[in-house]
C-alpha positions in Angstrom: -6.8 -23.1 -0.5 -7.7 -24.0 3.2 -10.1 -26.6 2.4 -7.8 -28.5 -0.1 -4.9 -28.4 2.2 -7.1 -29.8 5.1 -8.2 -32.6 2.7 -4.7 -33.3 1.8 -3.4 -33.4 5.6 -6.4 -35.6 6.4 -5.6 -38.0 3.5 -2.0 -38.2 4.9 -3.2 -39.1 8.4 -5.8 -41.8 7.5 -5.1 -45.4 8.2 -6.8 -48.8 7.2 -8.1 -49.3 3.7 -8.1 -46.9 0.6 -10.4 -47.6 -2.3 -9.6 -45.5 -5.4 -12.5 -45.5 -7.9 -12.8 -43.0 -11.0 -9.3 -41.6 -11.1 -6.0 -42.9 -12.4 -3.9 -40.4 -10.3 -1.7 -39.3 -13.1 1.3 -37.0 -13.3 -0.8 -33.9 -12.5 -2.0 -35.8 -9.2 1.7 -36.4 -8.0 0.9 -34.7 -4.6 -2.1 -37.1 -3.9 0.2 -39.9 -5.0 2.8 -38.8 -2.6 0.2 -38.5 0.3 -1.0 -42.2 -0.4 2.5 -43.4 -0.5 3.6 -41.6 2.7 0.3 -42.4 4.3 -0.6 -45.1 6.9 -2.9 -47.4 4.6 -2.5 -50.9 5.1 -4.4 -52.0 2.0 -4.9 -49.9 -1.3 -7.4 -50.9 -4.0 -7.0 -49.2 -7.2 -9.7 -49.3 -10.1 -8.1 -49.5 -13.4 -10.3 -48.6 -16.5 -7.7 -48.4 -19.5 -4.2 -49.4 -20.2 -2.9 -45.9 -19.5 -4.7 -46.2 -16.2 -3.1 -49.6 -15.5 0.3 -48.2 -16.1 -0.2 -45.3 -13.8 -1.8 -47.5 -11.0 1.0 -50.1 -11.4 3.7 -47.4 -10.9 1.8 -46.3 -7.5 1.5 -49.9 -6.5 5.4 -50.2 -6.8 5.9 -47.0 -4.9 3.6 -48.0 -2.1 4.7 -51.7 -1.7 8.4 -51.0 -2.0 8.4 -48.2 0.7 10.8 -49.5 3.3 9.6 -47.1 5.9 6.1 -48.9 5.8 6.7 -52.6 4.9 3.9 -55.2 4.3 1.4 -52.9 2.7 -0.7 -54.7 -0.1 -2.0 -52.9 -3.4 -4.5 -54.7 -5.4 -5.6 -53.4 -9.0 -9.1 -54.2 -10.1 -11.0 -53.7 -13.4 -13.3 -50.8 -12.8 -15.6 -51.8 -15.6 -16.6 -55.1 -13.6 -17.5 -53.1 -10.4 -20.7 -51.5 -9.3 -19.8 -49.9 -6.0 -23.1 -48.1 -5.9 -25.2 -51.2 -6.5 -27.4 -49.4 -9.0 
């Protein structure tokens, strides 16, 4: 799919801060996880809803922060239940 491939390439080329809310990026999202790890994000915030989400997010955090090609990146996990990103 051209559209999804374009989105994937765009994700890999983005920099700055990434805010993940509403998905745990589990094993079926490995390609997205890889794009984030290989990306240029300096900070990544990952919303966690359950213990299962926390395990998946912690795994992604380790992968990002231990990437020797991109040192100094920081990943913060937060409790999705306590955040109201749309202010409603």
